C-alpha positions in Angstrom: 40.3 -77.1 18.9 43.3 -78.0 21.3 43.7 -80.6 23.2 46.5 -78.9 25.6 45.9 -77.4 29.2 45.7 -73.9 29.8 49.3 -72.4 30.9 49.9 -72.5 35.0 52.0 -69.5 34.3 53.7 -67.3 37.8 53.8 -70.9 39.6 57.4 -71.0 41.1 59.2 -72.6 43.7 59.0 -70.2 47.0 54.8 -69.2 45.7 53.0 -70.0 49.2 51.1 -73.9 48.6 47.7 -71.6 49.2 48.5 -69.3 46.7 49.6 -71.8 44.4 46.8 -73.3 45.1 44.6 -70.4 43.9 45.9 -69.8 40.9 45.4 -73.2 39.6 42.0 -73.8 40.3 41.9 -69.9 38.6 43.4 -71.2 35.7 41.7 -74.5 35.8 38.0 -73.3 36.0 38.4 -70.2 33.4 39.8 -73.3 31.3 36.9 -75.2 32.2 33.9 -72.4 30.9 35.2 -71.6 28.0 34.5 -74.9 26.7 31.0 -74.4 27.6 29.7 -72.6 24.4 28.1 -75.3 21.7 28.8 -78.5 24.2 25.4 -79.7 23.7 25.6 -79.7 19.9 25.6 -83.1 19.3 27.3 -83.2 16.2 30.8 -81.5 17.8 31.6 -84.4 19.9 34.8 -82.7 20.7 33.4 -79.7 22.7 31.9 -82.4 25.0 35.7 -83.8 24.9 37.8 -80.9 25.8 34.8 -79.4 28.7 35.0 -83.4 30.3 39.5 -83.1 30.2 39.0 -79.2 32.0 36.8 -80.6 34.5 39.6 -83.6 35.1 42.2 -80.9 35.2 40.1 -78.7 37.7 38.7 -81.6 39.9 42.5 -82.9 40.3 43.5 -79.3 41.2 40.4 -78.7 43.8 42.1 -82.0 45.3 45.9 -81.5 45.5 45.5 -78.1 46.5 42.0 -78.9 49.5 43.7 -77.7 52.2 44.6 -74.4 51.0 40.5 -73.8 50.7 37.4 -73.1 53.1 36.2 -77.2 54.2 32.9 -75.7 53.6 33.1 -74.0 49.8 35.5 -75.8 48.7 33.7 -79.1 49.7 30.5 -77.8 47.7 32.2 -76.4 44.0 34.4 -79.8 43.9 30.7 -82.0 44.3 29.1 -79.8 41.3 32.5 -80.1 39.6 31.7 -84.5 40.1 28.6 -83.9 39.4 29.5 -81.5 36.0 32.3 -84.3 34.5 29.8 -87.4 35.2 26.9 -86.0 32.8 30.0 -85.0 30.4 31.7 -88.4 31.2 27.5 -90.3 30.3 27.6 -87.7 27.1 31.2 -88.8 26.6 30.9 -92.0 26.1 27.9 -92.1 24.1 29.9 -90.0 21.8 32.6 -92.1 21.7 30.8 -95.2 21.0 29.2 -93.5 17.9 32.6 -92.8 16.3 33.3 -96.5 16.9 30.1 -97.7 15.5 30.4 -95.4 13.0 33.7 -96.8 11.5 33.2 -100.4 11.5 30.0 -99.6 9.7 32.0 -99.1 6.7 33.6 -101.6 6.3 31.0 -104.3 7.2 28.9 -106.6 5.2 25.1 -105.2 3.9 23.7 -108.1 7.2 26.1 -106.5 9.2 25.1 -102.5 8.5 21.4 -103.8 9.6 22.4 -104.2 13.0 24.8 -102.0 13.3 22.6 -99.2 12.3 20.3 -100.7 15.3 22.8 -100.5 17.7 23.7 -96.9 15.8 19.6 -95.9 16.5 19.7 -97.0 20.1 23.0 -95.0 20.7 21.4 -91.8 19.5 18.3 -92.0 21.9 20.7 -93.2 24.8 23.4 -89.5 23.1 19.7 -87.3 23.4 18.8 -88.5 27.1 22.6 -88.4 28.2 22.7 -84.9 26.4 19.6 -84.0 28.4 21.3 -84.5 31.3 24.3 -82.8 30.8 21.1 -80.0 29.9 20.6 -80.3 33.2 23.5 -80.1 35.1 25.0 -77.0 33.0 21.8 -75.6 33.8 22.9 -76.6 37.8 25.7 -75.1 37.7 24.6 -71.3 36.2 21.5 -71.7 38.9 24.2 -72.5 41.8 26.5 -69.6 39.8 29.3 -72.1 40.1 31.6 -70.1 37.8 31.9 -67.2 40.8 32.2 -69.5 43.3 35.4 -71.0 41.9 36.4 -68.4 40.8 35.9 -66.4 44.4 37.7 -68.9 45.9 40.7 -68.9 44.0 40.6 -65.1 45.1 
């Protein structure tokens, strides 16, 4: 999976601010939801990373172009994007710590490995809890039809 942002085609200097905002939010929201499949797989931490980065891009776009959208609808979707980003961040933090400890374990002494193994077990427990939280956040986004609401906002 690439780390390159989805291209923002069709933007021009003469494009009205609101139209530019709608186009950017449309691209960024599609980018976000393109990363949903497999994001709960703890063995594929890159999927969480990609989706988290996509939420950050979308959040920034929503904030930069806030005046281009109806205030009430904008506030609601921005709050949901932030909540989803928080759940992704919680899971990503565990993934990063696990990766670092796995690497550290490879060069550790036997006694250090025992201590690292205890930390790894605790972090895997935290990762499972973070994954449950992320699953709930994704279910909430689906229940609230965040994807469609973002699409409507960007029309």
